[in-house]
Steps between C-alpha positions, in 0.01 A plus 500: 500500500782741579625465141161581347437868562134516385404207725695650789321833459161329475566285806595807702183675386289206620700489822432869565127457438487199731688690771253788489202265517650303789584821687143630469369170629721474809473873579140458611427514875598165651155447647363498146681191381677183611849415379472204264744253351450679167625828643810336646559317171480827309780655705708185452445517123611864504816393684568241227478775241747715692731204555511444124458852359606745769340844472630636830764391751254477789196372312575130549543547875181708516286233336640227725439718806145570384426132446642415844284764669188365330589137567531570872138620521338238276253268665521117494213468252719663234732198497308317231664221303843573646561820299552721804737243650723513191494880505603487866798280412603726212481817710711351779772417249498846346496678838820315591665631182375853563632494857840391372509788250408750772799401715339582832293799388171493683206370302204739484277262696512200728543175307562257785187296436575421141872443549501299821141409579293270288169689519257211549694237305556195719820360347724673249700306238873452561593784263278748683628392842854544370403844372406605853857429613649683201285803571590500869873481424482783244337725758744396772796576276360843414431577866854408601650717228288800596578484873687196628518639856121510523458162337730250673540156350332215683696183413229271638237652272715455192597148600130421513446659158792301358355179642158578355647568156689171495194311625303651213771386261482145635123507460530629143780267389338210684183546296702461182688198634173326585413524130842368397599834346788737566450869572807593295812333364807580291506397135817291463537604135455877523569555869184712522259458789166353394177529699195282525288778347472879484327547834759276665777725362323801648449334838861383524614856420295632792650244737843628397378858547383418853838347588687798357285745695540301820877509468499875427291571809708264714839585347667570835393162641544265204773390265463548127314174445214663311683798356729282293422533128308169502167646618530794263593261219184296557292817453680584176453142378129517580474827311677347201267199509193726499638701208572179313141393542365854443257492790428872479318600815724281714752782449283718723563264790866444409568872545547470878767223499679660203507838670654340808779356283557837333524671839676247721693232313866498608596423138496797263436268204177381664392855584563600139299205363201580721512868408526407132170310528319818604682701232380254234143519627492881514420522127279193498200375698566548874648845436314646798632250751847524347500879540426466873775240541761702309420812700551301821832368369609853412418624851694208645809589298489875568522629860179669615675831563597508131142431395374798698785736416 
């Protein structure tokens, strides 16, 4: 679409009309309407547009924030056929990415319920339970960087988180073993890591992301077990696998692990490879998400005092 100017212009025209209609609808007094799954879905669709064809640097975040606000006030009867549940899962994943790009900047509203709570869902899938730990560690890392003296490290808490992450991994890998399948393996011919399927590649990348974050937060108490290039390499291999199989929207979820590699890998070659992924996407679908990631990388490389000078 980006290469076809007439279609791009037409899509933006439709997008603008849809935005105005949606705004008029949700601007009514709240006692005049009930938030529905369709309203939440509309904001999510807008965020997809901004993720693919960015019109403004903050627009993607704004649509995700709007969908989260609406989701938090929806009533149980709106969860029909599982649609709202899938939206809930998607929003949790994207809020984790947004929090990582903000680097500790305060979000404009409280998002604890959607990040750490489960609303009224009884049991979350392994990936979503893992996401809760990733989100927690991102916020802990940001809090420590902003004011370490006011946010002392509690080794017992992080030991518990580490244990929970590895228990989740055993549960996940054990499920594959029970079906006589491997989660991932190395191709003896090419040396490349192969995964059971695309979602497996994504899940394995998030396990590596959780381990990397845990080691960053606990750097003064741990050795470099999880900061060695291996965990970062797994993320890059998962990204390569997804590109090989062209699973487009999986890139939206891969943005968080890849950004971690670009920011924190001890190997410059790995940082460069992760950054190159976002640079390739900036002129293709996922340009909006790539722009956010590249801006975060730029801020990481340039001292804050230089950014404000």
